[in-house]
PDB file of the backbone (N, CA, C, O) and the ligand in Angstrom, with CONECT records:
HET     MG  A 101       1
ATOM      1  N   UNK A   1      87.038 102.596  75.691  1.00  0.00           N
ATOM      2  CA  UNK A   1      88.075 103.629  75.844  1.00  0.00           C
ATOM      3  C   UNK A   1      88.990 103.599  74.632  1.00  0.00           C
ATOM      4  O   UNK A   1      89.391 102.537  74.156  1.00  0.00           O
ATOM      5  N   UNK A   2      89.302 104.757  74.159  1.00  0.00           N
ATOM      6  CA  UNK A   2      90.135 104.871  72.922  1.00  0.00           C
ATOM      7  C   UNK A   2      91.625 104.901  73.303  1.00  0.00           C
ATOM      8  O   UNK A   2      92.267 105.950  73.347  1.00  0.00           O
ATOM      9  N   UNK A   3      92.137 103.685  73.577  1.00  0.00           N
ATOM     10  CA  UNK A   3      93.535 103.532  73.969  1.00  0.00           C
ATOM     11  C   UNK A   3      94.519 104.055  72.905  1.00  0.00           C
ATOM     12  O   UNK A   3      95.574 104.592  73.239  1.00  0.00           O
ATOM     13  N   UNK A   4      94.174 103.898  71.676  1.00  0.00           N
ATOM     14  CA  UNK A   4      95.022 104.328  70.581  1.00  0.00           C
ATOM     15  C   UNK A   4      95.289 105.846  70.691  1.00  0.00           C
ATOM     16  O   UNK A   4      96.432 106.292  70.591  1.00  0.00           O
ATOM     17  N   UNK A   5      94.198 106.636  70.903  1.00  0.00           N
ATOM     18  CA  UNK A   5      94.327 108.041  71.012  1.00  0.00           C
ATOM     19  C   UNK A   5      95.060 108.443  72.304  1.00  0.00           C
ATOM     20  O   UNK A   5      95.884 109.358  72.294  1.00  0.00           O
ATOM     21  N   UNK A   6      94.760 107.766  73.395  1.00  0.00           N
ATOM     22  CA  UNK A   6      95.450 108.057  74.637  1.00  0.00           C
ATOM     23  C   UNK A   6      96.964 107.784  74.499  1.00  0.00           C
ATOM     24  O   UNK A   6      97.793 108.556  74.981  1.00  0.00           O
ATOM     25  N   UNK A   7      97.295 106.685  73.840  1.00  0.00           N
ATOM     26  CA  UNK A   7      98.694 106.294  73.604  1.00  0.00           C
ATOM     27  C   UNK A   7      99.366 107.331  72.785  1.00  0.00           C
ATOM     28  O   UNK A   7     100.464 107.781  73.113  1.00  0.00           O
ATOM     29  N   UNK A   8      98.700 107.737  71.673  1.00  0.00           N
ATOM     30  CA  UNK A   8      99.272 108.723  70.757  1.00  0.00           C
ATOM     31  C   UNK A   8      99.582 110.058  71.516  1.00  0.00           C
ATOM     32  O   UNK A   8     100.671 110.624  71.423  1.00  0.00           O
ATOM     33  N   UNK A   9      98.568 110.502  72.252  1.00  0.00           N
ATOM     34  CA  UNK A   9      98.739 111.767  73.046  1.00  0.00           C
ATOM     35  C   UNK A   9      99.830 111.616  74.059  1.00  0.00           C
ATOM     36  O   UNK A   9     100.615 112.538  74.280  1.00  0.00           O
ATOM     37  N   UNK A  10      99.891 110.455  74.682  1.00  0.00           N
ATOM     38  CA  UNK A  10     100.943 110.221  75.740  1.00  0.00           C
ATOM     39  C   UNK A  10     102.307 110.264  75.162  1.00  0.00           C
ATOM     40  O   UNK A  10     103.220 110.818  75.774  1.00  0.00           O
ATOM     41  N   UNK A  11     102.485 109.700  74.003  1.00  0.00           N
ATOM     42  CA  UNK A  11     103.818 109.634  73.366  1.00  0.00           C
ATOM     43  C   UNK A  11     104.193 111.015  72.792  1.00  0.00           C
ATOM     44  O   UNK A  11     105.378 111.300  72.617  1.00  0.00           O
ATOM     45  N   UNK A  12     103.206 111.872  72.498  1.00  0.00           N
ATOM     46  CA  UNK A  12     103.494 113.213  71.976  1.00  0.00           C
ATOM     47  C   UNK A  12     103.709 114.197  73.131  1.00  0.00           C
ATOM     48  O   UNK A  12     104.253 115.281  72.918  1.00  0.00           O
ATOM     49  N   UNK A  13     103.293 113.839  74.342  1.00  0.00           N
ATOM     50  CA  UNK A  13     103.319 114.706  75.512  1.00  0.00           C
ATOM     51  C   UNK A  13     104.768 115.043  75.878  1.00  0.00           C
ATOM     52  O   UNK A  13     105.585 114.144  76.078  1.00  0.00           O
ATOM     53  N   UNK A  14     105.081 116.334  75.966  1.00  0.00           N
ATOM     54  CA  UNK A  14     106.494 116.677  76.315  1.00  0.00           C
ATOM     55  C   UNK A  14     106.883 116.528  77.776  1.00  0.00           C
ATOM     56  O   UNK A  14     108.069 116.562  78.104  1.00  0.00           O
ATOM     57  N   UNK A  15     105.917 116.364  78.648  1.00  0.00           N
ATOM     58  CA  UNK A  15     106.221 116.279  80.083  1.00  0.00           C
ATOM     59  C   UNK A  15     107.138 115.046  80.340  1.00  0.00           C
ATOM     60  O   UNK A  15     106.986 113.991  79.724  1.00  0.00           O
ATOM     61  N   UNK A  16     108.071 115.233  81.257  1.00  0.00           N
ATOM     62  CA  UNK A  16     108.969 114.124  81.645  1.00  0.00           C
ATOM     63  C   UNK A  16     108.198 113.218  82.587  1.00  0.00           C
ATOM     64  O   UNK A  16     107.088 113.533  83.015  1.00  0.00           O
ATOM     65  N   UNK A  17     108.824 112.061  82.907  1.00  0.00           N
ATOM     66  CA  UNK A  17     108.222 111.170  83.883  1.00  0.00           C
ATOM     67  C   UNK A  17     107.942 111.853  85.202  1.00  0.00           C
ATOM     68  O   UNK A  17     106.872 111.694  85.788  1.00  0.00           O
ATOM     69  N   UNK A  18     108.904 112.603  85.653  1.00  0.00           N
ATOM     70  CA  UNK A  18     108.749 113.311  86.971  1.00  0.00           C
ATOM     71  C   UNK A  18     107.645 114.290  86.874  1.00  0.00           C
ATOM     72  O   UNK A  18     106.830 114.402  87.790  1.00  0.00           O
ATOM     73  N   UNK A  19     107.587 115.030  85.757  1.00  0.00           N
ATOM     74  CA  UNK A  19     106.497 116.055  85.607  1.00  0.00           C
ATOM     75  C   UNK A  19     105.124 115.385  85.555  1.00  0.00           C
ATOM     76  O   UNK A  19     104.150 115.917  86.088  1.00  0.00           O
ATOM     77  N   UNK A  20     105.048 114.222  84.914  1.00  0.00           N
ATOM     78  CA  UNK A  20     103.763 113.498  84.826  1.00  0.00           C
ATOM     79  C   UNK A  20     103.375 113.041  86.234  1.00  0.00           C
ATOM     80  O   UNK A  20     102.205 113.068  86.614  1.00  0.00           O
ATOM     81  N   UNK A  21     104.407 112.613  87.011  1.00  0.00           N
ATOM     82  CA  UNK A  21     104.126 112.120  88.333  1.00  0.00           C
ATOM     83  C   UNK A  21     103.554 113.277  89.223  1.00  0.00           C
ATOM     84  O   UNK A  21     102.632 113.074  90.013  1.00  0.00           O
ATOM     85  N   UNK A  22     104.136 114.480  89.057  1.00  0.00           N
ATOM     86  CA  UNK A  22     103.669 115.673  89.799  1.00  0.00           C
ATOM     87  C   UNK A  22     102.249 115.991  89.319  1.00  0.00           C
ATOM     88  O   UNK A  22     101.376 116.300  90.130  1.00  0.00           O
ATOM     89  N   UNK A  23     102.020 115.917  88.022  1.00  0.00           N
ATOM     90  CA  UNK A  23     100.696 116.181  87.473  1.00  0.00           C
ATOM     91  C   UNK A  23      99.678 115.194  88.054  1.00  0.00           C
ATOM     92  O   UNK A  23      98.552 115.574  88.374  1.00  0.00           O
ATOM     93  N   UNK A  24     100.065 113.974  88.183  1.00  0.00           N
ATOM     94  CA  UNK A  24      99.207 112.927  88.749  1.00  0.00           C
ATOM     95  C   UNK A  24      98.819 113.339  90.227  1.00  0.00           C
ATOM     96  O   UNK A  24      97.657 113.277  90.627  1.00  0.00           O
ATOM     97  N   UNK A  25      99.821 113.742  90.967  1.00  0.00           N
ATOM     98  CA  UNK A  25      99.570 114.186  92.337  1.00  0.00           C
ATOM     99  C   UNK A  25      98.618 115.443  92.376  1.00  0.00           C
ATOM    100  O   UNK A  25      97.756 115.577  93.244  1.00  0.00           O
ATOM    101  N   UNK A  26      98.840 116.333  91.387  1.00  0.00           N
ATOM    102  CA  UNK A  26      97.943 117.472  91.335  1.00  0.00           C
ATOM    103  C   UNK A  26      96.517 117.045  91.102  1.00  0.00           C
ATOM    104  O   UNK A  26      95.601 117.574  91.732  1.00  0.00           O
ATOM    105  N   UNK A  27      96.304 116.083  90.195  1.00  0.00           N
ATOM    106  CA  UNK A  27      94.950 115.593  89.888  1.00  0.00           C
ATOM    107  C   UNK A  27      94.359 114.857  91.108  1.00  0.00           C
ATOM    108  O   UNK A  27      93.161 114.957  91.371  1.00  0.00           O
ATOM    109  N   UNK A  28      95.165 114.155  91.813  1.00  0.00           N
ATOM    110  CA  UNK A  28      94.711 113.483  93.073  1.00  0.00           C
ATOM    111  C   UNK A  28      94.261 114.584  94.076  1.00  0.00           C
ATOM    112  O   UNK A  28      93.257 114.434  94.773  1.00  0.00           O
ATOM    113  N   UNK A  29      94.999 115.636  94.120  1.00  0.00           N
ATOM    114  CA  UNK A  29      94.582 116.778  94.989  1.00  0.00           C
ATOM    115  C   UNK A  29      93.295 117.367  94.561  1.00  0.00           C
ATOM    116  O   UNK A  29      92.462 117.715  95.397  1.00  0.00           O
ATOM    117  N   UNK A  30      93.093 117.496  93.239  1.00  0.00           N
ATOM    118  CA  UNK A  30      91.783 118.031  92.769  1.00  0.00           C
ATOM    119  C   UNK A  30      90.647 117.102  93.177  1.00  0.00           C
ATOM    120  O   UNK A  30      89.592 117.555  93.622  1.00  0.00           O
ATOM    121  N   UNK A  31      90.875 115.770  93.018  1.00  0.00           N
ATOM    122  CA  UNK A  31      89.843 114.823  93.459  1.00  0.00           C
ATOM    123  C   UNK A  31      89.547 114.953  94.937  1.00  0.00           C
ATOM    124  O   UNK A  31      88.393 114.953  95.367  1.00  0.00           O
ATOM    125  N   UNK A  32      90.654 115.068  95.728  1.00  0.00           N
ATOM    126  CA  UNK A  32      90.478 115.244  97.165  1.00  0.00           C
ATOM    127  C   UNK A  32      89.587 116.454  97.498  1.00  0.00           C
ATOM    128  O   UNK A  32      88.693 116.384  98.341  1.00  0.00           O
ATOM    129  N   UNK A  33      89.871 117.560  96.804  1.00  0.00           N
ATOM    130  CA  UNK A  33      89.100 118.774  96.937  1.00  0.00           C
ATOM    131  C   UNK A  33      87.610 118.561  96.681  1.00  0.00           C
ATOM    132  O   UNK A  33      86.737 118.969  97.447  1.00  0.00           O
ATOM    133  N   UNK A  34      87.377 117.878  95.520  1.00  0.00           N
ATOM    134  CA  UNK A  34      85.984 117.592  95.134  1.00  0.00           C
ATOM    135  C   UNK A  34      85.255 116.704  96.163  1.00  0.00           C
ATOM    136  O   UNK A  34      84.077 116.900  96.463  1.00  0.00           O
ATOM    137  N   UNK A  35      86.007 115.723  96.690  1.00  0.00           N
ATOM    138  CA  UNK A  35      85.354 114.843  97.660  1.00  0.00           C
ATOM    139  C   UNK A  35      85.061 115.684  98.987  1.00  0.00           C
ATOM    140  O   UNK A  35      83.980 115.597  99.570  1.00  0.00           O
ATOM    141  N   UNK A  36      86.032 116.447  99.391  1.00  0.00           N
ATOM    142  CA  UNK A  36      85.795 117.274 100.587  1.00  0.00           C
ATOM    143  C   UNK A  36      84.586 118.216 100.410  1.00  0.00           C
ATOM    144  O   UNK A  36      83.768 118.363 101.318  1.00  0.00           O
ATOM    145  N   UNK A  37      84.484 118.865  99.202  1.00  0.00           N
ATOM    146  CA  UNK A  37      83.349 119.748  98.987  1.00  0.00           C
ATOM    147  C   UNK A  37      82.051 118.965  99.009  1.00  0.00           C
ATOM    148  O   UNK A  37      81.048 119.416  99.561  1.00  0.00           O
ATOM    149  N   UNK A  38      82.082 117.761  98.391  1.00  0.00           N
ATOM    150  CA  UNK A  38      80.838 117.004  98.345  1.00  0.00           C
ATOM    151  C   UNK A  38      80.425 116.502  99.714  1.00  0.00           C
ATOM    152  O   UNK A  38      79.244 116.236  99.933  1.00  0.00           O
ATOM    153  N   UNK A  39      81.368 116.362 100.650  1.00  0.00           N
ATOM    154  CA  UNK A  39      81.049 115.965 101.987  1.00  0.00           C
ATOM    155  C   UNK A  39      80.764 117.137 102.923  1.00  0.00           C
ATOM    156  O   UNK A  39      80.495 116.963 104.112  1.00  0.00           O
ATOM    157  N   UNK A  40      80.833 118.354 102.334  1.00  0.00           N
ATOM    158  CA  UNK A  40      80.643 119.579 103.065  1.00  0.00           C
ATOM    159  C   UNK A  40      81.567 119.600 104.294  1.00  0.00           C
ATOM    160  O   UNK A  40      81.170 119.963 105.401  1.00  0.00           O
ATOM    161  N   UNK A  41      82.802 119.198 104.042  1.00  0.00           N
ATOM    162  CA  UNK A  41      83.772 119.057 105.114  1.00  0.00           C
ATOM    163  C   UNK A  41      84.112 120.428 105.666  1.00  0.00           C
ATOM    164  O   UNK A  41      83.979 121.443 104.983  1.00  0.00           O
ATOM    165  N   UNK A  42      84.551 120.438 106.905  1.00  0.00           N
ATOM    166  CA  UNK A  42      84.975 121.622 107.555  1.00  0.00           C
ATOM    167  C   UNK A  42      85.993 122.409 106.708  1.00  0.00           C
ATOM    168  O   UNK A  42      86.970 121.819 106.248  1.00  0.00           O
ATOM    169  N   UNK A  43      85.799 123.707 106.490  1.00  0.00           N
ATOM    170  CA  UNK A  43      86.719 124.465 105.709  1.00  0.00           C
ATOM    171  C   UNK A  43      86.381 124.584 104.222  1.00  0.00           C
ATOM    172  O   UNK A  43      87.037 125.320 103.485  1.00  0.00           O
ATOM    173  N   UNK A  44      85.361 123.858 103.792  1.00  0.00           N
ATOM    174  CA  UNK A  44      85.027 123.844 102.374  1.00  0.00           C
ATOM    175  C   UNK A  44      83.657 124.467 102.114  1.00  0.00           C
ATOM    176  O   UNK A  44      83.176 124.466 100.980  1.00  0.00           O
ATOM    177  N   UNK A  45      83.030 124.999 103.162  1.00  0.00           N
ATOM    178  CA  UNK A  45      81.677 125.540 102.984  1.00  0.00           C
ATOM    179  C   UNK A  45      81.660 126.696 101.939  1.00  0.00           C
ATOM    180  O   UNK A  45      80.671 126.887 101.233  1.00  0.00           O
ATOM    181  N   UNK A  46      82.745 127.436 101.864  1.00  0.00           N
ATOM    182  CA  UNK A  46      82.767 128.563 100.945  1.00  0.00           C
ATOM    183  C   UNK A  46      83.193 128.169  99.521  1.00  0.00           C
ATOM    184  O   UNK A  46      83.240 129.005  98.620  1.00  0.00           O
ATOM    185  N   UNK A  47      83.504 126.870  99.342  1.00  0.00           N
ATOM    186  CA  UNK A  47      83.925 126.360  98.044  1.00  0.00           C
ATOM    187  C   UNK A  47      82.802 125.617  97.373  1.00  0.00           C
ATOM    188  O   UNK A  47      81.962 125.007  98.035  1.00  0.00           O
ATOM    189  N   UNK A  48      82.786 125.667  96.052  1.00  0.00           N
ATOM    190  CA  UNK A  48      81.751 124.939  95.298  1.00  0.00           C
ATOM    191  C   UNK A  48      82.382 123.904  94.440  1.00  0.00           C
ATOM    192  O   UNK A  48      83.579 123.962  94.157  1.00  0.00           O
ATOM    193  N   UNK A  49      81.602 122.962  94.022  1.00  0.00           N
ATOM    194  CA  UNK A  49      82.046 121.869  93.157  1.00  0.00           C
ATOM    195  C   UNK A  49      82.715 122.455  91.903  1.00  0.00           C
ATOM    196  O   UNK A  49      82.207 123.433  91.356  1.00  0.00           O
ATOM    197  N   UNK A  50      83.810 121.903  91.442  1.00  0.00           N
ATOM    198  CA  UNK A  50      84.444 122.382  90.186  1.00  0.00           C
ATOM    199  C   UNK A  50      83.677 121.880  88.986  1.00  0.00           C
ATOM    200  O   UNK A  50      82.776 121.053  89.125  1.00  0.00           O
ATOM    201  N   UNK A  51      84.020 122.369  87.811  1.00  0.00           N
ATOM    202  CA  UNK A  51      83.314 121.990  86.606  1.00  0.00           C
ATOM    203  C   UNK A  51      83.409 120.461  86.292  1.00  0.00           C
ATOM    204  O   UNK A  51      82.509 119.895  85.673  1.00  0.00           O
ATOM    205  N   UNK A  52      84.456 119.849  86.709  1.00  0.00           N
ATOM    206  CA  UNK A  52      84.640 118.433  86.396  1.00  0.00           C
ATOM    207  C   UNK A  52      83.997 117.517  87.446  1.00  0.00           C
ATOM    208  O   UNK A  52      83.585 116.406  87.113  1.00  0.00           O
ATOM    209  N   UNK A  53      83.906 117.956  88.691  1.00  0.00           N
ATOM    210  CA  UNK A  53      83.314 117.107  89.680  1.00  0.00           C
ATOM    211  C   UNK A  53      84.161 115.902  90.002  1.00  0.00           C
ATOM    212  O   UNK A  53      85.257 115.743  89.465  1.00  0.00           O
ATOM    213  N   UNK A  54      83.663 115.055  90.871  1.00  0.00           N
ATOM    214  CA  UNK A  54      84.449 113.842  91.322  1.00  0.00           C
ATOM    215  C   UNK A  54      84.701 112.934  90.123  1.00  0.00           C
ATOM    216  O   UNK A  54      85.808 112.421  89.954  1.00  0.00           O
ATOM    217  N   UNK A  55      83.681 112.733  89.293  1.00  0.00           N
ATOM    218  CA  UNK A  55      83.843 111.802  88.153  1.00  0.00           C
ATOM    219  C   UNK A  55      84.854 112.294  87.197  1.00  0.00           C
ATOM    220  O   UNK A  55      85.679 111.514  86.721  1.00  0.00           O
ATOM    221  N   UNK A  56      84.832 113.585  86.883  1.00  0.00           N
ATOM    222  CA  UNK A  56      85.768 114.154  85.980  1.00  0.00           C
ATOM    223  C   UNK A  56      87.192 114.096  86.489  1.00  0.00           C
ATOM    224  O   UNK A  56      88.116 113.862  85.710  1.00  0.00           O
ATOM    225  N   UNK A  57      87.393 114.308  87.812  1.00  0.00           N
ATOM    226  CA  UNK A  57      88.728 114.181  88.374  1.00  0.00           C
ATOM    227  C   UNK A  57      89.262 112.755  88.350  1.00  0.00           C
ATOM    228  O   UNK A  57      90.454 112.498  88.182  1.00  0.00           O
ATOM    229  N   UNK A  58      88.319 111.855  88.527  1.00  0.00           N
ATOM    230  CA  UNK A  58      88.798 110.407  88.406  1.00  0.00           C
ATOM    231  C   UNK A  58      89.283 110.160  86.983  1.00  0.00           C
ATOM    232  O   UNK A  58      90.296 109.490  86.781  1.00  0.00           O
ATOM    233  N   UNK A  59      88.583 110.685  86.017  1.00  0.00           N
ATOM    234  CA  UNK A  59      89.005 110.498  84.607  1.00  0.00           C
ATOM    235  C   UNK A  59      90.392 111.162  84.387  1.00  0.00           C
ATOM    236  O   UNK A  59      91.260 110.591  83.728  1.00  0.00           O
ATOM    237  N   UNK A  60      90.577 112.365  84.946  1.00  0.00           N
ATOM    238  CA  UNK A  60      91.885 113.025  84.814  1.00  0.00           C
ATOM    239  C   UNK A  60      92.995 112.130  85.388  1.00  0.00           C
ATOM    240  O   UNK A  60      94.063 111.996  84.792  1.00  0.00           O
ATOM    241  N   UNK A  61      92.735 111.537  86.523  1.00  0.00           N
ATOM    242  CA  UNK A  61      93.758 110.674  87.216  1.00  0.00           C
ATOM    243  C   UNK A  61      94.046 109.465  86.300  1.00  0.00           C
ATOM    244  O   UNK A  61      95.199 109.078  86.112  1.00  0.00           O
ATOM    245  N   UNK A  62      93.000 108.895  85.750  1.00  0.00           N
ATOM    246  CA  UNK A  62      93.204 107.676  84.902  1.00  0.00           C
ATOM    247  C   UNK A  62      94.013 108.056  83.645  1.00  0.00           C
ATOM    248  O   UNK A  62      94.909 107.314  83.243  1.00  0.00           O
ATOM    249  N   UNK A  63      93.700 109.208  83.025  1.00  0.00           N
ATOM    250  CA  UNK A  63      94.449 109.659  81.842  1.00  0.00           C
ATOM    251  C   UNK A  63      95.875 109.901  82.135  1.00  0.00           C
ATOM    252  O   UNK A  63      96.740 109.477  81.368  1.00  0.00           O
ATOM    253  N   UNK A  64      96.177 110.588  83.249  1.00  0.00           N
ATOM    254  CA  UNK A  64      97.601 110.891  83.550  1.00  0.00           C
ATOM    255  C   UNK A  64      98.325 109.547  83.866  1.00  0.00           C
ATOM    256  O   UNK A  64      99.454 109.331  83.425  1.00  0.00           O
ATOM    257  N   UNK A  65      97.667 108.668  84.620  1.00  0.00           N
ATOM    258  CA  UNK A  65      98.290 107.344  84.899  1.00  0.00           C
ATOM    259  C   UNK A  65      98.551 106.620  83.618  1.00  0.00           C
ATOM    260  O   UNK A  65      99.620 106.034  83.446  1.00  0.00           O
ATOM    261  N   UNK A  66      97.588 106.642  82.692  1.00  0.00           N
ATOM    262  CA  UNK A  66      97.826 105.935  81.434  1.00  0.00           C
ATOM    263  C   UNK A  66      98.974 106.656  80.601  1.00  0.00           C
ATOM    264  O   UNK A  66      99.749 105.993  79.910  1.00  0.00           O
ATOM    265  N   UNK A  67      99.043 107.929  80.687  1.00  0.00           N
ATOM    266  CA  UNK A  67     100.172 108.637  79.990  1.00  0.00           C
ATOM    267  C   UNK A  67     101.519 108.141  80.554  1.00  0.00           C
ATOM    268  O   UNK A  67     102.481 107.968  79.806  1.00  0.00           O
ATOM    269  N   UNK A  68     101.578 107.919  81.860  1.00  0.00           N
ATOM    270  CA  UNK A  68     102.803 107.416  82.454  1.00  0.00           C
ATOM    271  C   UNK A  68     103.012 105.978  81.956  1.00  0.00           C
ATOM    272  O   UNK A  68     104.134 105.608  81.607  1.00  0.00           O
ATOM    273  N   UNK A  69     101.960 105.175  81.918  1.00  0.00           N
ATOM    274  CA  UNK A  69     102.050 103.756  81.481  1.00  0.00           C
ATOM    275  C   UNK A  69     102.569 103.707  80.074  1.00  0.00           C
ATOM    276  O   UNK A  69     103.512 102.962  79.807  1.00  0.00           O
ATOM    277  N   UNK A  70     101.992 104.480  79.134  1.00  0.00           N
ATOM    278  CA  UNK A  70     102.386 104.425  77.749  1.00  0.00           C
ATOM    279  C   UNK A  70     103.757 105.052  77.550  1.00  0.00           C
ATOM    280  O   UNK A  70     104.503 104.616  76.674  1.00  0.00           O
ATOM    281  N   UNK A  71     104.099 106.030  78.314  1.00  0.00           N
ATOM    282  CA  UNK A  71     105.439 106.669  78.190  1.00  0.00           C
ATOM    283  C   UNK A  71     106.571 105.704  78.600  1.00  0.00           C
ATOM    284  O   UNK A  71     107.727 105.877  78.212  1.00  0.00           O
ATOM    285  N   UNK A  72     106.198 104.675  79.401  1.00  0.00           N
ATOM    286  CA  UNK A  72     107.189 103.687  79.788  1.00  0.00           C
ATOM    287  C   UNK A  72     107.251 102.449  78.924  1.00  0.00           C
ATOM    288  O   UNK A  72     107.848 101.432  79.275  1.00  0.00           O
ATOM    289  N   UNK A  73     106.592 102.583  77.754  1.00  0.00           N
ATOM    290  CA  UNK A  73     106.580 101.472  76.776  1.00  0.00           C
ATOM    291  C   UNK A  73     105.442 100.500  76.994  1.00  0.00           C
ATOM    292  O   UNK A  73     105.393  99.440  76.370  1.00  0.00           O
ATOM    293  N   UNK A  74     104.539 100.853  77.865  1.00  0.00           N
ATOM    294  CA  UNK A  74     103.378  99.940  78.110  1.00  0.00           C
ATOM    295  C   UNK A  74     102.545  99.732  76.839  1.00  0.00           C
ATOM    296  O   UNK A  74     102.419 100.637  76.013  1.00  0.00           O
ATOM    297  N   UNK A  75     101.991  98.555  76.700  1.00  0.00           N
ATOM    298  CA  UNK A  75     101.152  98.283  75.526  1.00  0.00           C
ATOM    299  C   UNK A  75      99.751  97.980  75.966  1.00  0.00           C
ATOM    300  O   UNK A  75      99.532  97.478  77.068  1.00  0.00           O
ATOM    301  N   UNK A  76      98.762  98.291  75.081  1.00  0.00           N
ATOM    302  CA  UNK A  76      97.392  98.081  75.446  1.00  0.00           C
ATOM    303  C   UNK A  76      97.062  96.578  75.819  1.00  0.00           C
ATOM    304  O   UNK A  76      96.390  96.351  76.825  1.00  0.00           O
ATOM    305  N   UNK A  77      97.499  95.608  75.064  1.00  0.00           N
ATOM    306  CA  UNK A  77      97.156  94.213  75.486  1.00  0.00           C
ATOM    307  C   UNK A  77      97.727  93.866  76.856  1.00  0.00           C
ATOM    308  O   UNK A  77      97.092  93.164  77.643  1.00  0.00           O
ATOM    309  N   UNK A  78      98.903  94.354  77.126  1.00  0.00           N
ATOM    310  CA  UNK A  78      99.478  94.061  78.461  1.00  0.00           C
ATOM    311  C   UNK A  78      98.676  94.746  79.531  1.00  0.00           C
ATOM    312  O   UNK A  78      98.463  94.188  80.607  1.00  0.00           O
ATOM    313  N   UNK A  79      98.220  95.969  79.245  1.00  0.00           N
ATOM    314  CA  UNK A  79      97.424  96.741  80.177  1.00  0.00           C
ATOM    315  C   UNK A  79      96.137  95.914  80.493  1.00  0.00           C
ATOM    316  O   UNK A  79      95.770  95.711  81.651  1.00  0.00           O
ATOM    317  N   UNK A  80      95.504  95.470  79.447  1.00  0.00           N
ATOM    318  CA  UNK A  80      94.263  94.679  79.647  1.00  0.00           C
ATOM    319  C   UNK A  80      94.590  93.425  80.563  1.00  0.00           C
ATOM    320  O   UNK A  80      93.850  93.095  81.489  1.00  0.00           O
ATOM    321  N   UNK A  81      95.700  92.785  80.247  1.00  0.00           N
ATOM    322  CA  UNK A  81      96.084  91.591  80.993  1.00  0.00           C
ATOM    323  C   UNK A  81      96.367  91.949  82.453  1.00  0.00           C
ATOM    324  O   UNK A  81      95.889  91.253  83.350  1.00  0.00           O
ATOM    325  N   UNK A  82      97.124  93.005  82.715  1.00  0.00           N
ATOM    326  CA  UNK A  82      97.436  93.393  84.093  1.00  0.00           C
ATOM    327  C   UNK A  82      96.155  93.764  84.825  1.00  0.00           C
ATOM    328  O   UNK A  82      95.942  93.398  85.981  1.00  0.00           O
ATOM    329  N   UNK A  83      95.288  94.523  84.096  1.00  0.00           N
ATOM    330  CA  UNK A  83      94.060  94.968  84.738  1.00  0.00           C
ATOM    331  C   UNK A  83      93.190  93.780  85.164  1.00  0.00           C
ATOM    332  O   UNK A  83      92.630  93.739  86.259  1.00  0.00           O
ATOM    333  N   UNK A  84      93.109  92.817  84.239  1.00  0.00           N
ATOM    334  CA  UNK A  84      92.318  91.606  84.527  1.00  0.00           C
ATOM    335  C   UNK A  84      92.845  90.847  85.721  1.00  0.00           C
ATOM    336  O   UNK A  84      92.098  90.411  86.597  1.00  0.00           O
ATOM    337  N   UNK A  85      94.213  90.697  85.726  1.00  0.00           N
ATOM    338  CA  UNK A  85      94.858  89.995  86.855  1.00  0.00           C
ATOM    339  C   UNK A  85      94.579  90.710  88.156  1.00  0.00           C
ATOM    340  O   UNK A  85      94.251  90.089  89.168  1.00  0.00           O
ATOM    341  N   UNK A  86      94.716  92.046  88.117  1.00  0.00           N
ATOM    342  CA  UNK A  86      94.500  92.799  89.372  1.00  0.00           C
ATOM    343  C   UNK A  86      93.064  92.753  89.832  1.00  0.00           C
ATOM    344  O   UNK A  86      92.789  92.727  91.032  1.00  0.00           O
ATOM    345  N   UNK A  87      92.120  92.743  88.857  1.00  0.00           N
ATOM    346  CA  UNK A  87      90.704  92.645  89.188  1.00  0.00           C
ATOM    347  C   UNK A  87      90.394  91.306  89.824  1.00  0.00           C
ATOM    348  O   UNK A  87      89.614  91.224  90.773  1.00  0.00           O
ATOM    349  N   UNK A  88      91.024  90.229  89.284  1.00  0.00           N
ATOM    350  CA  UNK A  88      90.813  88.948  89.865  1.00  0.00           C
ATOM    351  C   UNK A  88      91.283  88.850  91.270  1.00  0.00           C
ATOM    352  O   UNK A  88      90.632  88.246  92.123  1.00  0.00           O
ATOM    353  N   UNK A  89      92.463  89.468  91.525  1.00  0.00           N
ATOM    354  CA  UNK A  89      93.049  89.515  92.836  1.00  0.00           C
ATOM    355  C   UNK A  89      92.150  90.305  93.785  1.00  0.00           C
ATOM    356  O   UNK A  89      91.957  89.923  94.939  1.00  0.00           O
ATOM    357  N   UNK A  90      91.613  91.397  93.286  1.00  0.00           N
ATOM    358  CA  UNK A  90      90.664  92.275  94.089  1.00  0.00           C
ATOM    359  C   UNK A  90      89.428  91.467  94.392  1.00  0.00           C
ATOM    360  O   UNK A  90      88.917  91.509  95.511  1.00  0.00           O
ATOM    361  N   UNK A  91      88.946  90.741  93.422  1.00  0.00           N
ATOM    362  CA  UNK A  91      87.729  89.960  93.640  1.00  0.00           C
ATOM    363  C   UNK A  91      87.976  88.885  94.671  1.00  0.00           C
ATOM    364  O   UNK A  91      87.132  88.657  95.537  1.00  0.00           O
ATOM    365  N   UNK A  92      89.105  88.224  94.599  1.00  0.00           N
ATOM    366  CA  UNK A  92      89.488  87.174  95.547  1.00  0.00           C
ATOM    367  C   UNK A  92      89.557  87.784  96.959  1.00  0.00           C
ATOM    368  O   UNK A  92      89.087  87.183  97.925  1.00  0.00           O
ATOM    369  N   UNK A  93      90.136  88.958  97.061  1.00  0.00           N
ATOM    370  CA  UNK A  93      90.262  89.685  98.367  1.00  0.00           C
ATOM    371  C   UNK A  93      88.858  89.942  98.954  1.00  0.00           C
ATOM    372  O   UNK A  93      88.643  89.807 100.159  1.00  0.00           O
ATOM    373  N   UNK A  94      87.932  90.307  98.092  1.00  0.00           N
ATOM    374  CA  UNK A  94      86.576  90.662  98.607  1.00  0.00           C
ATOM    375  C   UNK A  94      85.848  89.365  99.044  1.00  0.00           C
ATOM    376  O   UNK A  94      84.920  89.411  99.850  1.00  0.00           O
ATOM    377  N   UNK A  95      86.261  88.280  98.530  1.00  0.00           N
ATOM    378  CA  UNK A  95      85.568  87.014  98.872  1.00  0.00           C
ATOM    379  C   UNK A  95      86.094  86.377 100.131  1.00  0.00           C
ATOM    380  O   UNK A  95      85.558  85.371 100.593  1.00  0.00           O
ATOM    381  N   UNK A  96      87.155  86.961 100.702  1.00  0.00           N
ATOM    382  CA  UNK A  96      87.686  86.420 101.931  1.00  0.00           C
ATOM    383  C   UNK A  96      86.694  86.621 103.079  1.00  0.00           C
ATOM    384  O   UNK A  96      86.045  87.663 103.177  1.00  0.00           O
ATOM    385  N   UNK A  97      86.589  85.624 103.933  1.00  0.00           N
ATOM    386  CA  UNK A  97      85.620  85.727 105.021  1.00  0.00           C
ATOM    387  C   UNK A  97      86.100  86.803 106.059  1.00  0.00           C
ATOM    388  O   UNK A  97      85.421  87.043 107.058  1.00  0.00           O
TER     389      UNK A  97
HETATM  390 MG    MG A 101      91.588 117.797  87.068  1.00  0.00          MG2+
END
């Protein structure tokens, strides 16, 4: 992942923290829509998969979340460290009987 580019774009982005948060919610809604369509859920039969699909919406969510992270002064090495710690915690949780 090109963190340098994501960080540069994040710092150039004019959206405020609150606007980014709303954008994140919007992207989560788009993912929800894609999941509902993929499950042929009630009320979605007339809708079709969007151009980005589930995977694309996941990427949108990650990019907006990273833009929030970098806008708050987050640094790539710290991100890697936090992600590693959280993955280890996640792994530990999965190993519980
Ligand atoms: Mg999207």
